[in-house]
Chimera marker file (.cmm) of the C-alpha trace (Angstrom):
<marker_set name="trace">
<marker id="1" x="-12.799" y="11.158" z="2.618" r="1" g="1" b="0" radius="0.5"/>
<marker id="2" x="-12.583" y="10.558" z="-0.790" r="1" g="1" b="0" radius="0.5"/>
<marker id="3" x="-15.000" y="11.520" z="-3.771" r="1" g="1" b="0" radius="0.5"/>
<marker id="4" x="-15.431" y="8.345" z="-6.263" r="1" g="1" b="0" radius="0.5"/>
<marker id="5" x="-18.456" y="8.303" z="-8.817" r="1" g="1" b="0" radius="0.5"/>
<marker id="6" x="-21.047" y="5.163" z="-8.676" r="1" g="1" b="0" radius="0.5"/>
<marker id="7" x="-21.315" y="4.021" z="-11.947" r="1" g="1" b="0" radius="0.5"/>
<marker id="8" x="-25.338" y="1.590" z="-12.390" r="1" g="1" b="0" radius="0.5"/>
<marker id="9" x="-25.725" y="-0.136" z="-14.729" r="1" g="1" b="0" radius="0.5"/>
<marker id="10" x="-28.844" y="-2.542" z="-15.978" r="1" g="1" b="0" radius="0.5"/>
<marker id="11" x="-26.833" y="-5.611" z="-16.716" r="1" g="1" b="0" radius="0.5"/>
<marker id="12" x="-28.939" y="-8.887" z="-19.066" r="1" g="1" b="0" radius="0.5"/>
<marker id="13" x="-27.251" y="-11.630" z="-20.815" r="1" g="1" b="0" radius="0.5"/>
<marker id="14" x="-24.298" y="-9.438" z="-23.120" r="1" g="1" b="0" radius="0.5"/>
<marker id="15" x="-26.188" y="-5.479" z="-22.715" r="1" g="1" b="0" radius="0.5"/>
<marker id="16" x="-25.092" y="-3.390" z="-19.979" r="1" g="1" b="0" radius="0.5"/>
<marker id="17" x="-27.474" y="-0.230" z="-19.787" r="1" g="1" b="0" radius="0.5"/>
<marker id="18" x="-26.527" y="2.771" z="-17.727" r="1" g="1" b="0" radius="0.5"/>
<marker id="19" x="-28.750" y="3.825" z="-15.394" r="1" g="1" b="0" radius="0.5"/>
<marker id="20" x="-27.513" y="6.462" z="-13.169" r="1" g="1" b="0" radius="0.5"/>
<marker id="21" x="-24.132" y="8.366" z="-12.485" r="1" g="1" b="0" radius="0.5"/>
<marker id="22" x="-23.719" y="9.675" z="-8.980" r="1" g="1" b="0" radius="0.5"/>
<marker id="23" x="-21.152" y="11.647" z="-7.591" r="1" g="1" b="0" radius="0.5"/>
<marker id="24" x="-20.332" y="11.268" z="-3.843" r="1" g="1" b="0" radius="0.5"/>
<marker id="25" x="-17.893" y="11.152" z="-1.082" r="1" g="1" b="0" radius="0.5"/>
<marker id="26" x="-16.877" y="7.708" z="-0.582" r="1" g="1" b="0" radius="0.5"/>
<marker id="27" x="-13.616" y="5.391" z="-0.325" r="1" g="1" b="0" radius="0.5"/>
<marker id="28" x="-12.953" y="4.034" z="-3.835" r="1" g="1" b="0" radius="0.5"/>
<marker id="29" x="-11.064" y="0.437" z="-3.829" r="1" g="1" b="0" radius="0.5"/>
<marker id="30" x="-7.956" y="-0.025" z="-5.168" r="1" g="1" b="0" radius="0.5"/>
<marker id="31" x="-6.612" y="-0.096" z="-8.188" r="1" g="1" b="0" radius="0.5"/>
<marker id="32" x="-6.576" y="-3.614" z="-9.725" r="1" g="1" b="0" radius="0.5"/>
<marker id="33" x="-2.803" y="-4.027" z="-10.363" r="1" g="1" b="0" radius="0.5"/>
<marker id="34" x="-2.691" y="-7.677" z="-11.326" r="1" g="1" b="0" radius="0.5"/>
<marker id="35" x="-5.582" y="-5.816" z="-13.657" r="1" g="1" b="0" radius="0.5"/>
<marker id="36" x="-3.623" y="-3.333" z="-14.896" r="1" g="1" b="0" radius="0.5"/>
<marker id="37" x="0.316" y="-4.905" z="-15.342" r="1" g="1" b="0" radius="0.5"/>
<marker id="38" x="-0.906" y="-5.969" z="-18.645" r="1" g="1" b="0" radius="0.5"/>
<marker id="39" x="-3.561" y="-5.975" z="-21.468" r="1" g="1" b="0" radius="0.5"/>
<marker id="40" x="-3.249" y="-9.806" z="-22.140" r="1" g="1" b="0" radius="0.5"/>
<marker id="41" x="-5.166" y="-10.929" z="-19.469" r="1" g="1" b="0" radius="0.5"/>
<marker id="42" x="-8.876" y="-12.524" z="-19.934" r="1" g="1" b="0" radius="0.5"/>
<marker id="43" x="-11.206" y="-10.731" z="-17.459" r="1" g="1" b="0" radius="0.5"/>
<marker id="44" x="-13.990" y="-7.980" z="-17.650" r="1" g="1" b="0" radius="0.5"/>
<marker id="45" x="-12.701" y="-4.799" z="-16.226" r="1" g="1" b="0" radius="0.5"/>
<marker id="46" x="-14.172" y="-1.574" z="-15.495" r="1" g="1" b="0" radius="0.5"/>
<marker id="47" x="-11.285" y="1.947" z="-16.127" r="1" g="1" b="0" radius="0.5"/>
<marker id="48" x="-11.457" y="5.200" z="-15.931" r="1" g="1" b="0" radius="0.5"/>
<marker id="49" x="-9.612" y="6.697" z="-18.916" r="1" g="1" b="0" radius="0.5"/>
<marker id="50" x="-8.243" y="10.110" z="-19.560" r="1" g="1" b="0" radius="0.5"/>
<marker id="51" x="-9.126" y="12.300" z="-22.241" r="1" g="1" b="0" radius="0.5"/>
<marker id="52" x="-7.214" y="10.646" z="-24.383" r="1" g="1" b="0" radius="0.5"/>
<marker id="53" x="-8.583" y="6.878" z="-23.748" r="1" g="1" b="0" radius="0.5"/>
<marker id="54" x="-5.515" y="5.741" z="-21.375" r="1" g="1" b="0" radius="0.5"/>
<marker id="55" x="-6.888" y="3.921" z="-18.002" r="1" g="1" b="0" radius="0.5"/>
<marker id="56" x="-6.547" y="5.888" z="-14.901" r="1" g="1" b="0" radius="0.5"/>
<marker id="57" x="-7.953" y="3.112" z="-12.664" r="1" g="1" b="0" radius="0.5"/>
<marker id="58" x="-8.692" y="-0.653" z="-13.728" r="1" g="1" b="0" radius="0.5"/>
<marker id="59" x="-10.377" y="-3.049" z="-11.540" r="1" g="1" b="0" radius="0.5"/>
<marker id="60" x="-11.476" y="-6.667" z="-12.615" r="1" g="1" b="0" radius="0.5"/>
<marker id="61" x="-15.310" y="-6.879" z="-11.965" r="1" g="1" b="0" radius="0.5"/>
<marker id="62" x="-16.148" y="-10.476" z="-13.966" r="1" g="1" b="0" radius="0.5"/>
<marker id="63" x="-18.107" y="-11.640" z="-10.592" r="1" g="1" b="0" radius="0.5"/>
<marker id="64" x="-20.782" y="-9.322" z="-11.076" r="1" g="1" b="0" radius="0.5"/>
<marker id="65" x="-21.750" y="-9.343" z="-14.736" r="1" g="1" b="0" radius="0.5"/>
<marker id="66" x="-20.764" y="-13.499" z="-15.338" r="1" g="1" b="0" radius="0.5"/>
<marker id="67" x="-22.430" y="-14.541" z="-18.055" r="1" g="1" b="0" radius="0.5"/>
<marker id="68" x="-22.325" y="-17.946" z="-17.058" r="1" g="1" b="0" radius="0.5"/>
<marker id="69" x="-22.700" y="-19.811" z="-13.928" r="1" g="1" b="0" radius="0.5"/>
<marker id="70" x="-22.082" y="-23.370" z="-11.962" r="1" g="1" b="0" radius="0.5"/>
<marker id="71" x="-24.729" y="-25.154" z="-10.889" r="1" g="1" b="0" radius="0.5"/>
<marker id="72" x="-24.659" y="-28.570" z="-8.773" r="1" g="1" b="0" radius="0.5"/>
<marker id="73" x="-26.186" y="-30.667" z="-11.665" r="1" g="1" b="0" radius="0.5"/>
<marker id="74" x="-26.938" y="-34.004" z="-8.376" r="1" g="1" b="0" radius="0.5"/>
<marker id="75" x="-24.060" y="-36.351" z="-10.841" r="1" g="1" b="0" radius="0.5"/>
<marker id="76" x="-21.123" y="-37.533" z="-8.016" r="1" g="1" b="0" radius="0.5"/>
<marker id="77" x="-19.130" y="-38.120" z="-11.607" r="1" g="1" b="0" radius="0.5"/>
<marker id="78" x="-20.163" y="-34.427" z="-12.221" r="1" g="1" b="0" radius="0.5"/>
<marker id="79" x="-20.526" y="-32.980" z="-9.324" r="1" g="1" b="0" radius="0.5"/>
<marker id="80" x="-21.695" y="-29.169" z="-11.274" r="1" g="1" b="0" radius="0.5"/>
<marker id="81" x="-22.447" y="-27.992" z="-14.246" r="1" g="1" b="0" radius="0.5"/>
<marker id="82" x="-21.976" y="-24.859" z="-16.321" r="1" g="1" b="0" radius="0.5"/>
<marker id="83" x="-24.764" y="-22.793" z="-18.346" r="1" g="1" b="0" radius="0.5"/>
<marker id="84" x="-25.927" y="-19.493" z="-19.416" r="1" g="1" b="0" radius="0.5"/>
<marker id="85" x="-26.399" y="-17.301" z="-16.949" r="1" g="1" b="0" radius="0.5"/>
<marker id="86" x="-30.879" y="-16.544" z="-16.053" r="1" g="1" b="0" radius="0.5"/>
<marker id="87" x="-31.726" y="-14.460" z="-18.348" r="1" g="1" b="0" radius="0.5"/>
<marker id="88" x="-33.227" y="-12.286" z="-16.050" r="1" g="1" b="0" radius="0.5"/>
<marker id="89" x="-31.610" y="-8.198" z="-16.184" r="1" g="1" b="0" radius="0.5"/>
<marker id="90" x="-30.512" y="-6.993" z="-12.985" r="1" g="1" b="0" radius="0.5"/>
<marker id="91" x="-28.705" y="-3.648" z="-11.600" r="1" g="1" b="0" radius="0.5"/>
<marker id="92" x="-25.260" y="-3.565" z="-10.741" r="1" g="1" b="0" radius="0.5"/>
<marker id="93" x="-23.786" y="-0.687" z="-9.540" r="1" g="1" b="0" radius="0.5"/>
<marker id="94" x="-19.772" y="-0.551" z="-9.141" r="1" g="1" b="0" radius="0.5"/>
<marker id="95" x="-16.960" y="2.373" z="-8.503" r="1" g="1" b="0" radius="0.5"/>
<marker id="96" x="-14.450" y="4.380" z="-9.730" r="1" g="1" b="0" radius="0.5"/>
<marker id="97" x="-12.345" y="7.374" z="-8.558" r="1" g="1" b="0" radius="0.5"/>
<marker id="98" x="-13.704" y="10.815" z="-9.206" r="1" g="1" b="0" radius="0.5"/>
<marker id="99" x="-10.280" y="11.617" z="-10.063" r="1" g="1" b="0" radius="0.5"/>
<marker id="100" x="-9.494" y="15.675" z="-12.374" r="1" g="1" b="0" radius="0.5"/>
<marker id="101" x="-8.470" y="13.496" z="-15.230" r="1" g="1" b="0" radius="0.5"/>
<marker id="102" x="-11.339" y="11.064" z="-14.827" r="1" g="1" b="0" radius="0.5"/>
<marker id="103" x="-13.244" y="11.866" z="-18.342" r="1" g="1" b="0" radius="0.5"/>
<marker id="104" x="-14.891" y="8.299" z="-18.503" r="1" g="1" b="0" radius="0.5"/>
<marker id="105" x="-15.530" y="5.457" z="-17.780" r="1" g="1" b="0" radius="0.5"/>
<marker id="106" x="-15.378" y="1.646" z="-19.605" r="1" g="1" b="0" radius="0.5"/>
<marker id="107" x="-16.513" y="-1.720" z="-18.799" r="1" g="1" b="0" radius="0.5"/>
<marker id="108" x="-13.873" y="-3.686" z="-20.806" r="1" g="1" b="0" radius="0.5"/>
<marker id="109" x="-14.472" y="-7.281" z="-21.771" r="1" g="1" b="0" radius="0.5"/>
<marker id="110" x="-10.571" y="-9.240" z="-22.686" r="1" g="1" b="0" radius="0.5"/>
<marker id="111" x="-10.722" y="-12.518" z="-24.352" r="1" g="1" b="0" radius="0.5"/>
<marker id="112" x="-7.367" y="-14.312" z="-24.667" r="1" g="1" b="0" radius="0.5"/>
<marker id="113" x="-6.840" y="-15.338" z="-28.529" r="1" g="1" b="0" radius="0.5"/>
<marker id="114" x="-5.527" y="-18.841" z="-29.679" r="1" g="1" b="0" radius="0.5"/>
<marker id="115" x="-1.504" y="-19.368" z="-30.152" r="1" g="1" b="0" radius="0.5"/>
<marker id="116" x="-0.331" y="-19.730" z="-33.336" r="1" g="1" b="0" radius="0.5"/>
<marker id="117" x="2.622" y="-21.327" z="-34.539" r="1" g="1" b="0" radius="0.5"/>
<marker id="118" x="4.778" y="-20.004" z="-31.528" r="1" g="1" b="0" radius="0.5"/>
<marker id="119" x="4.004" y="-16.552" z="-30.900" r="1" g="1" b="0" radius="0.5"/>
<marker id="120" x="2.483" y="-15.415" z="-27.995" r="1" g="1" b="0" radius="0.5"/>
<marker id="121" x="-1.020" y="-14.947" z="-27.137" r="1" g="1" b="0" radius="0.5"/>
<marker id="122" x="-2.523" y="-11.442" z="-27.768" r="1" g="1" b="0" radius="0.5"/>
<marker id="123" x="-5.547" y="-9.990" z="-25.783" r="1" g="1" b="0" radius="0.5"/>
<marker id="124" x="-9.043" y="-8.990" z="-28.304" r="1" g="1" b="0" radius="0.5"/>
<marker id="125" x="-10.130" y="-6.133" z="-25.688" r="1" g="1" b="0" radius="0.5"/>
<marker id="126" x="-13.404" y="-4.691" z="-26.550" r="1" g="1" b="0" radius="0.5"/>
<marker id="127" x="-15.979" y="-2.293" z="-24.693" r="1" g="1" b="0" radius="0.5"/>
<marker id="128" x="-19.324" y="-3.454" z="-23.684" r="1" g="1" b="0" radius="0.5"/>
<marker id="129" x="-19.882" y="0.161" z="-22.711" r="1" g="1" b="0" radius="0.5"/>
<marker id="130" x="-18.669" y="3.688" z="-22.178" r="1" g="1" b="0" radius="0.5"/>
<marker id="131" x="-19.778" y="6.191" z="-20.624" r="1" g="1" b="0" radius="0.5"/>
<marker id="132" x="-18.253" y="9.688" z="-20.597" r="1" g="1" b="0" radius="0.5"/>
<marker id="133" x="-18.637" y="11.474" z="-16.759" r="1" g="1" b="0" radius="0.5"/>
<marker id="134" x="-20.377" y="14.362" z="-16.017" r="1" g="1" b="0" radius="0.5"/>
<marker id="135" x="-18.205" y="17.828" z="-15.917" r="1" g="1" b="0" radius="0.5"/>
<marker id="136" x="-18.556" y="19.738" z="-12.492" r="1" g="1" b="0" radius="0.5"/>
<marker id="137" x="-22.173" y="22.138" z="-12.572" r="1" g="1" b="0" radius="0.5"/>
<marker id="138" x="-23.466" y="19.491" z="-15.252" r="1" g="1" b="0" radius="0.5"/>
<marker id="139" x="-27.220" y="17.369" z="-14.707" r="1" g="1" b="0" radius="0.5"/>
<marker id="140" x="-26.697" y="14.363" z="-17.095" r="1" g="1" b="0" radius="0.5"/>
<marker id="141" x="-26.523" y="11.061" z="-16.293" r="1" g="1" b="0" radius="0.5"/>
<marker id="142" x="-23.049" y="10.698" z="-18.702" r="1" g="1" b="0" radius="0.5"/>
<marker id="143" x="-24.736" y="8.977" z="-21.758" r="1" g="1" b="0" radius="0.5"/>
<marker id="144" x="-23.366" y="8.748" z="-25.350" r="1" g="1" b="0" radius="0.5"/>
<link id1="1" id2="2" r="1" g="1" b="0" radius="0.2"/>
<link id1="2" id2="3" r="1" g="1" b="0" radius="0.2"/>
<link id1="3" id2="4" r="1" g="1" b="0" radius="0.2"/>
<link id1="4" id2="5" r="1" g="1" b="0" radius="0.2"/>
<link id1="5" id2="6" r="1" g="1" b="0" radius="0.2"/>
<link id1="6" id2="7" r="1" g="1" b="0" radius="0.2"/>
<link id1="7" id2="8" r="1" g="1" b="0" radius="0.2"/>
<link id1="8" id2="9" r="1" g="1" b="0" radius="0.2"/>
<link id1="9" id2="10" r="1" g="1" b="0" radius="0.2"/>
<link id1="10" id2="11" r="1" g="1" b="0" radius="0.2"/>
<link id1="11" id2="12" r="1" g="1" b="0" radius="0.2"/>
<link id1="12" id2="13" r="1" g="1" b="0" radius="0.2"/>
<link id1="13" id2="14" r="1" g="1" b="0" radius="0.2"/>
<link id1="14" id2="15" r="1" g="1" b="0" radius="0.2"/>
<link id1="15" id2="16" r="1" g="1" b="0" radius="0.2"/>
<link id1="16" id2="17" r="1" g="1" b="0" radius="0.2"/>
<link id1="17" id2="18" r="1" g="1" b="0" radius="0.2"/>
<link id1="18" id2="19" r="1" g="1" b="0" radius="0.2"/>
<link id1="19" id2="20" r="1" g="1" b="0" radius="0.2"/>
<link id1="20" id2="21" r="1" g="1" b="0" radius="0.2"/>
<link id1="21" id2="22" r="1" g="1" b="0" radius="0.2"/>
<link id1="22" id2="23" r="1" g="1" b="0" radius="0.2"/>
<link id1="23" id2="24" r="1" g="1" b="0" radius="0.2"/>
<link id1="24" id2="25" r="1" g="1" b="0" radius="0.2"/>
<link id1="25" id2="26" r="1" g="1" b="0" radius="0.2"/>
<link id1="26" id2="27" r="1" g="1" b="0" radius="0.2"/>
<link id1="27" id2="28" r="1" g="1" b="0" radius="0.2"/>
<link id1="28" id2="29" r="1" g="1" b="0" radius="0.2"/>
<link id1="29" id2="30" r="1" g="1" b="0" radius="0.2"/>
<link id1="30" id2="31" r="1" g="1" b="0" radius="0.2"/>
<link id1="31" id2="32" r="1" g="1" b="0" radius="0.2"/>
<link id1="32" id2="33" r="1" g="1" b="0" radius="0.2"/>
<link id1="33" id2="34" r="1" g="1" b="0" radius="0.2"/>
<link id1="34" id2="35" r="1" g="1" b="0" radius="0.2"/>
<link id1="35" id2="36" r="1" g="1" b="0" radius="0.2"/>
<link id1="36" id2="37" r="1" g="1" b="0" radius="0.2"/>
<link id1="37" id2="38" r="1" g="1" b="0" radius="0.2"/>
<link id1="38" id2="39" r="1" g="1" b="0" radius="0.2"/>
<link id1="39" id2="40" r="1" g="1" b="0" radius="0.2"/>
<link id1="40" id2="41" r="1" g="1" b="0" radius="0.2"/>
<link id1="41" id2="42" r="1" g="1" b="0" radius="0.2"/>
<link id1="42" id2="43" r="1" g="1" b="0" radius="0.2"/>
<link id1="43" id2="44" r="1" g="1" b="0" radius="0.2"/>
<link id1="44" id2="45" r="1" g="1" b="0" radius="0.2"/>
<link id1="45" id2="46" r="1" g="1" b="0" radius="0.2"/>
<link id1="46" id2="47" r="1" g="1" b="0" radius="0.2"/>
<link id1="47" id2="48" r="1" g="1" b="0" radius="0.2"/>
<link id1="48" id2="49" r="1" g="1" b="0" radius="0.2"/>
<link id1="49" id2="50" r="1" g="1" b="0" radius="0.2"/>
<link id1="50" id2="51" r="1" g="1" b="0" radius="0.2"/>
<link id1="51" id2="52" r="1" g="1" b="0" radius="0.2"/>
<link id1="52" id2="53" r="1" g="1" b="0" radius="0.2"/>
<link id1="53" id2="54" r="1" g="1" b="0" radius="0.2"/>
<link id1="54" id2="55" r="1" g="1" b="0" radius="0.2"/>
<link id1="55" id2="56" r="1" g="1" b="0" radius="0.2"/>
<link id1="56" id2="57" r="1" g="1" b="0" radius="0.2"/>
<link id1="57" id2="58" r="1" g="1" b="0" radius="0.2"/>
<link id1="58" id2="59" r="1" g="1" b="0" radius="0.2"/>
<link id1="59" id2="60" r="1" g="1" b="0" radius="0.2"/>
<link id1="60" id2="61" r="1" g="1" b="0" radius="0.2"/>
<link id1="61" id2="62" r="1" g="1" b="0" radius="0.2"/>
<link id1="62" id2="63" r="1" g="1" b="0" radius="0.2"/>
<link id1="63" id2="64" r="1" g="1" b="0" radius="0.2"/>
<link id1="64" id2="65" r="1" g="1" b="0" radius="0.2"/>
<link id1="65" id2="66" r="1" g="1" b="0" radius="0.2"/>
<link id1="66" id2="67" r="1" g="1" b="0" radius="0.2"/>
<link id1="67" id2="68" r="1" g="1" b="0" radius="0.2"/>
<link id1="68" id2="69" r="1" g="1" b="0" radius="0.2"/>
<link id1="69" id2="70" r="1" g="1" b="0" radius="0.2"/>
<link id1="70" id2="71" r="1" g="1" b="0" radius="0.2"/>
<link id1="71" id2="72" r="1" g="1" b="0" radius="0.2"/>
<link id1="72" id2="73" r="1" g="1" b="0" radius="0.2"/>
<link id1="73" id2="74" r="1" g="1" b="0" radius="0.2"/>
<link id1="74" id2="75" r="1" g="1" b="0" radius="0.2"/>
<link id1="75" id2="76" r="1" g="1" b="0" radius="0.2"/>
<link id1="76" id2="77" r="1" g="1" b="0" radius="0.2"/>
<link id1="77" id2="78" r="1" g="1" b="0" radius="0.2"/>
<link id1="78" id2="79" r="1" g="1" b="0" radius="0.2"/>
<link id1="79" id2="80" r="1" g="1" b="0" radius="0.2"/>
<link id1="80" id2="81" r="1" g="1" b="0" radius="0.2"/>
<link id1="81" id2="82" r="1" g="1" b="0" radius="0.2"/>
<link id1="82" id2="83" r="1" g="1" b="0" radius="0.2"/>
<link id1="83" id2="84" r="1" g="1" b="0" radius="0.2"/>
<link id1="84" id2="85" r="1" g="1" b="0" radius="0.2"/>
<link id1="85" id2="86" r="1" g="1" b="0" radius="0.2"/>
<link id1="86" id2="87" r="1" g="1" b="0" radius="0.2"/>
<link id1="87" id2="88" r="1" g="1" b="0" radius="0.2"/>
<link id1="88" id2="89" r="1" g="1" b="0" radius="0.2"/>
<link id1="89" id2="90" r="1" g="1" b="0" radius="0.2"/>
<link id1="90" id2="91" r="1" g="1" b="0" radius="0.2"/>
<link id1="91" id2="92" r="1" g="1" b="0" radius="0.2"/>
<link id1="92" id2="93" r="1" g="1" b="0" radius="0.2"/>
<link id1="93" id2="94" r="1" g="1" b="0" radius="0.2"/>
<link id1="94" id2="95" r="1" g="1" b="0" radius="0.2"/>
<link id1="95" id2="96" r="1" g="1" b="0" radius="0.2"/>
<link id1="96" id2="97" r="1" g="1" b="0" radius="0.2"/>
<link id1="97" id2="98" r="1" g="1" b="0" radius="0.2"/>
<link id1="98" id2="99" r="1" g="1" b="0" radius="0.2"/>
<link id1="99" id2="100" r="1" g="1" b="0" radius="0.2"/>
<link id1="100" id2="101" r="1" g="1" b="0" radius="0.2"/>
<link id1="101" id2="102" r="1" g="1" b="0" radius="0.2"/>
<link id1="102" id2="103" r="1" g="1" b="0" radius="0.2"/>
<link id1="103" id2="104" r="1" g="1" b="0" radius="0.2"/>
<link id1="104" id2="105" r="1" g="1" b="0" radius="0.2"/>
<link id1="105" id2="106" r="1" g="1" b="0" radius="0.2"/>
<link id1="106" id2="107" r="1" g="1" b="0" radius="0.2"/>
<link id1="107" id2="108" r="1" g="1" b="0" radius="0.2"/>
<link id1="108" id2="109" r="1" g="1" b="0" radius="0.2"/>
<link id1="109" id2="110" r="1" g="1" b="0" radius="0.2"/>
<link id1="110" id2="111" r="1" g="1" b="0" radius="0.2"/>
<link id1="111" id2="112" r="1" g="1" b="0" radius="0.2"/>
<link id1="112" id2="113" r="1" g="1" b="0" radius="0.2"/>
<link id1="113" id2="114" r="1" g="1" b="0" radius="0.2"/>
<link id1="114" id2="115" r="1" g="1" b="0" radius="0.2"/>
<link id1="115" id2="116" r="1" g="1" b="0" radius="0.2"/>
<link id1="116" id2="117" r="1" g="1" b="0" radius="0.2"/>
<link id1="117" id2="118" r="1" g="1" b="0" radius="0.2"/>
<link id1="118" id2="119" r="1" g="1" b="0" radius="0.2"/>
<link id1="119" id2="120" r="1" g="1" b="0" radius="0.2"/>
<link id1="120" id2="121" r="1" g="1" b="0" radius="0.2"/>
<link id1="121" id2="122" r="1" g="1" b="0" radius="0.2"/>
<link id1="122" id2="123" r="1" g="1" b="0" radius="0.2"/>
<link id1="123" id2="124" r="1" g="1" b="0" radius="0.2"/>
<link id1="124" id2="125" r="1" g="1" b="0" radius="0.2"/>
<link id1="125" id2="126" r="1" g="1" b="0" radius="0.2"/>
<link id1="126" id2="127" r="1" g="1" b="0" radius="0.2"/>
<link id1="127" id2="128" r="1" g="1" b="0" radius="0.2"/>
<link id1="128" id2="129" r="1" g="1" b="0" radius="0.2"/>
<link id1="129" id2="130" r="1" g="1" b="0" radius="0.2"/>
<link id1="130" id2="131" r="1" g="1" b="0" radius="0.2"/>
<link id1="131" id2="132" r="1" g="1" b="0" radius="0.2"/>
<link id1="132" id2="133" r="1" g="1" b="0" radius="0.2"/>
<link id1="133" id2="134" r="1" g="1" b="0" radius="0.2"/>
<link id1="134" id2="135" r="1" g="1" b="0" radius="0.2"/>
<link id1="135" id2="136" r="1" g="1" b="0" radius="0.2"/>
<link id1="136" id2="137" r="1" g="1" b="0" radius="0.2"/>
<link id1="137" id2="138" r="1" g="1" b="0" radius="0.2"/>
<link id1="138" id2="139" r="1" g="1" b="0" radius="0.2"/>
<link id1="139" id2="140" r="1" g="1" b="0" radius="0.2"/>
<link id1="140" id2="141" r="1" g="1" b="0" radius="0.2"/>
<link id1="141" id2="142" r="1" g="1" b="0" radius="0.2"/>
<link id1="142" id2="143" r="1" g="1" b="0" radius="0.2"/>
<link id1="143" id2="144" r="1" g="1" b="0" radius="0.2"/>
</marker_set>
């Protein structure tokens, strides 16, 4: 079996708060190649990063920490509506591989910028939260 980190966050709207980092023996879903193929893809991703901040593993996690929800309206002309997710906080856990070169984990949001005068769209990326991984023997929870 493989080694993995289970990172648990509390999600409250756009705010993510680290609750726990736990190393365990478990297989991790494969790297999301479509998410890794370019930084111009919109969405939310979990990234395992190396010592220089380079992504070692990336997986799309938008459904886990969505800001909006769809709901039935009861109107046949517009059967579904979209609105902000309920304000209640919830716990979300994600897995990343416990790679020897891994130093931190970040939840990254990437949004496409508007196209201007024939220029290609570029992504605007920002870390919603970044967590240092504990080194072997450390008992901390990874909070920065």
